[in-house]
Residue, then its C-alpha position, 0 to 999 in steps of 0.5 A: m407536467h405543465i409549466i404555465s408562465i404567468p405575467t408579473i404585470w397586467s397593466c390597466k389604465t383607469p380614467h381617475c386612479g392611474w395605472l394598475n397592476l392586475a397581476q397583484v390582484r388576490q380577488l376581484r368582485v363586481c357588483n352590478k347595481t341598477q345604474s352603477v358598477t362597483v369592483c372591490v379589489t383584494w390585493s396580494n397583501g390583503f389591502k382591499q380597495v373599492f373602484t366605481g363608475e369608469d374606473a370599475k369598467a376599465i378594470i373589468s375590460s382589462w381583467q377580461e382581456a387578460s383572462n381571455k389572453y391567458t385562457h387562449q395561451s393555455e389552450e395552445v400550450n395543452n394543444a402542443s402537449n397533446 
């Protein structure tokens, strides 16, 4: 059995909306239109929020960074247990 520790805070600083905790995201949808990027976040409480432009880019960047870090840590745990 593997125990995976998931952080309770994944901070993301957006240019216009301040700090966000991506650990509270239930669903993240990205829409790439021809000239702009839109991110629709569904929070763990069911509330939906739309971010555009630089805020959306900051969220995507932080999400990818957190995902890469978590994936890398999971691989290390799996390799250590084998």
